[in-house]
N, C-alpha and C positions, 0 to 999 in steps of 0.2 A: 804253584805261584810263590813269587818273590814279593816283599813288601819292603819298600825303602822309605828312608826319612829325610826330610829336607835338612840340609845344613850349609852353613855359611863358612867358607874357607878364611882363617884368620892369619895363617902362617903357612908357606909354602917351602918343601925341601925337594930333594931331587925325585924319591918315589913314594914320599908320603906328605901328608898335609894335617895341621891342626885345624878341626872344623869345631864350629858352635852349632850344636843339636837342640835347639830350645833351651838353650841355657847352661849344657853341659859341654864341658871341651874335651874332645877325644882325637887320636891321632888316626888316620885312616889312609889306607894305600889309594895311590892316583895313577896306578898304571895304565887304567882304562880310560883316564882324560888327562894326558900329558900337556893339555895346551891350558889347564885351569890357571887361574890367577886368583892373588889374594883378593877378596871381596867378591868373588864369582860364588853362586849358589850350586849345589851339587846334591844328587840323591845318593844316599848311602845305604849300602846292603852288604852284612856280613864282612864288616869293617874294611870295605873297598867305596870309594866314589864310582858309581857305576855311569853317571852322566851328567852334563852341566844342564843346569834349567834355569830360565829366568826368574827373576824374583817374585814378580806376581805369583807364578806357580808355587813357587818354595814357601811364599807367605800363606797362602791359600792352603796347601797342603800341611802345614804346621798347626792351622788353624783347626783343620779335620782331627788331627793327632791328639791336639789338646782336648777337643771334645770327647773322644775315645777314651782318654786318660780321667778325664772329669767322671764321665758316666761309671767307670770301673769305681770311683770312690763313694759312689752312692750307696 
């Protein structure tokens, strides 16, 4: 099973993009999503953007990730 996290594309290059993952910026590969644009949301796994998702899905997924992170801190 693979687990991906939602991210918003904030800069796009030819083969990589800078994304915002819940407040942290990172560079990811975009070979699997060549049509991605700035402000699109993607699911990131192992340093690669795997698919483009809609904003509602991305925000709901980020909310669930935050719940997991908060539970860990208890």
